[in-house]
C-alpha positions as CSV (number, residue, x, y, z in Angstrom):
1,M,51.2,-0.7,57.0
2,E,52.5,0.4,53.7
3,R,50.2,0.9,50.7
4,N,51.4,1.3,47.1
5,C,49.7,3.6,44.8
6,K,50.6,2.0,41.4
7,K,49.1,4.7,39.3
8,C,51.3,7.5,40.7
9,E,54.2,5.3,41.9
10,L,54.0,6.6,45.4
11,I,54.5,4.6,48.6
12,I,52.3,5.7,51.4
13,N,53.9,4.8,54.7
14,P,52.4,6.0,58.1
15,N,55.9,6.7,59.4
16,I,56.6,9.0,56.5
17,M,53.1,10.3,56.5
18,A,53.5,11.4,60.1
19,T,56.2,13.8,58.9
20,G,54.0,15.1,56.1
21,G,55.9,13.5,53.2
22,Y,55.5,10.9,50.5
23,A,58.3,9.0,49.0
24,L,58.7,8.1,45.3
25,L,59.6,4.6,44.5
26,D,62.6,3.9,42.3
27,A,61.2,2.3,39.2
28,T,64.2,0.1,38.7
29,T,64.8,-1.3,42.2
30,G,61.3,-0.8,43.7
31,L,63.0,0.8,46.8
32,V,62.4,4.2,48.4
33,P,65.6,6.2,47.6
34,S,67.1,8.0,50.6
35,S,66.8,11.3,48.7
36,S,63.0,11.1,48.8
37,L,62.8,10.5,52.6
38,P,61.7,13.5,54.7
39,S,64.7,15.6,55.8
40,D,63.7,15.5,59.5
41,I,64.6,11.8,60.0
42,P,67.5,12.0,62.5
43,K,70.4,10.4,60.7
44,L,73.6,10.6,62.6
45,A,75.9,8.7,60.2
46,T,76.1,6.7,57.0
47,I,78.9,4.2,56.7
48,V,79.4,2.7,53.2
49,D,81.2,-0.5,52.1
50,V,81.2,-2.3,55.5
51,D,82.7,-5.8,55.0
52,L,80.3,-8.4,56.6
53,K,82.6,-11.3,55.7
54,T,85.5,-10.3,57.9
55,V,85.5,-10.6,61.7
56,A,86.3,-7.0,62.7
57,Q,84.9,-3.8,64.4
58,T,83.7,-0.8,62.4
59,T,83.1,2.5,64.0
60,L,79.5,3.6,63.5
61,Y,79.4,6.8,65.5
62,T,81.5,8.8,68.0
63,V,79.4,10.9,70.3
64,P,80.7,14.5,70.2
65,A,82.5,15.7,73.4
66,F,80.4,18.9,73.4
67,S,77.1,17.0,73.7
68,S,75.4,15.8,76.9
69,G,75.2,12.4,75.3
70,C,73.5,10.6,72.4
71,V,70.5,8.5,71.9
72,I,70.7,5.8,69.2
73,T,67.2,4.7,68.0
74,D,68.1,2.4,65.0
75,V,70.9,1.0,63.0
76,I,69.9,-0.1,59.5
77,L,72.0,-2.3,57.2
78,M,71.4,-2.6,53.5
79,I,73.4,-5.1,51.4
80,S,75.3,-3.0,48.8
81,A,77.3,-5.9,47.2
82,S,76.8,-9.6,47.4
83,D,78.8,-12.4,45.6
84,T,77.8,-16.0,46.3
85,A,76.6,-15.2,49.8
86,T,74.8,-18.1,51.4
87,V,74.8,-17.1,55.2
88,G,74.9,-13.6,56.6
89,A,77.1,-12.3,59.4
90,T,76.6,-12.4,63.2
91,L,77.1,-9.1,64.9
92,N,76.9,-6.9,68.0
93,V,76.5,-3.2,68.4
94,G,77.8,-1.3,71.3
95,M,81.0,0.0,73.1
96,T,84.1,-1.4,74.5
97,P,85.0,-3.9,76.0
98,S,82.4,-6.3,74.6
99,W,80.7,-4.2,71.9
100,N,77.3,-5.6,72.8
101,E,75.7,-3.2,75.2
102,W,72.9,-2.2,72.8
103,I,72.6,-5.1,70.3
104,G,73.8,-8.5,71.6
105,S,74.8,-11.3,69.4
106,T,72.5,-11.2,66.4
107,A,72.6,-13.6,63.5
108,L,71.6,-12.1,60.2
109,T,71.7,-15.4,58.5
110,T,69.3,-14.6,55.7
111,L,70.7,-11.1,55.0
112,T,72.6,-12.1,51.8
113,S,71.0,-10.6,48.7
114,L,71.6,-7.2,47.1
115,Y,69.4,-4.5,48.6
116,E,68.1,-6.6,51.4
117,T,67.7,-4.5,54.5
118,Q,67.7,-5.2,58.3
119,S,66.8,-2.8,61.0
120,L,68.6,-3.3,64.4
121,N,66.6,-1.6,67.1
122,N,66.7,-4.0,70.0
123,T,63.1,-4.0,70.9
124,A,63.6,-7.6,72.1
125,T,65.5,-6.5,75.1
126,G,63.6,-3.3,75.7
127,R,66.7,-1.2,75.3
128,T,65.4,1.0,72.4
129,P,66.5,3.7,72.3
130,M,69.8,3.5,74.1
131,A,71.8,6.4,75.5
132,F,75.5,6.8,75.2
133,G,77.8,9.4,76.9
134,P,80.1,12.1,75.4
135,D,83.1,10.7,73.6
136,D,81.6,7.1,73.5
137,V,82.5,5.2,70.4
138,I,79.7,3.0,69.1
139,K,80.9,0.1,66.9
140,L,79.5,-2.7,64.8
141,D,81.3,-5.8,65.8
142,I,81.2,-8.7,63.3
143,T,81.8,-11.9,65.4
144,V,81.1,-14.4,62.7
145,G,81.7,-13.4,59.2
146,A,79.3,-14.2,56.4
147,T,79.7,-17.2,54.2
148,A,80.3,-15.5,50.9
149,T,82.9,-14.5,48.3
150,S,82.0,-11.0,49.4
151,L,79.2,-9.4,51.3
152,R,79.2,-5.6,51.9
153,A,76.6,-3.2,53.4
154,T,75.8,0.4,53.8
155,V,75.0,1.1,57.5
156,V,72.8,4.1,58.6
157,V,72.7,5.2,62.3
158,L,69.6,7.0,63.4
159,G,69.3,9.0,66.6
160,F,70.1,12.3,68.1
161,N,72.6,14.2,70.3
162,L,71.4,15.7,73.6
């Protein structure tokens, strides 16, 4: 459970506290800027400007050939641009051929406003985290585009290589 310390503009989060850090809130947005997160959060990739309106696949991460594999623990989407969005996208996350091995069809119908965030960690199916092998290509598959003039997101992939 997060607690805000208004006097010092700190956010105290047990997940951040476990790593020994505090995150300063951005006074304009009220969000925790990524620059203030502890450096030991295992971020594999950041993909900017992902179009959530168009049905398409976007490569999130390619597991290096030299690794023994990769474990993905979380995929986080944050809306970075929104213009008249009324319904968010429906998507999968996984590998070929169906792109849904990790996250099956998930409707993000209310993810439409600037700075809204959604974590995809598949706790519903018990497949969190999920392992992938060397050279596997993990993609975000938009199966139903958002209803919007435009809807774009920054996507962060969390996990680690073995």
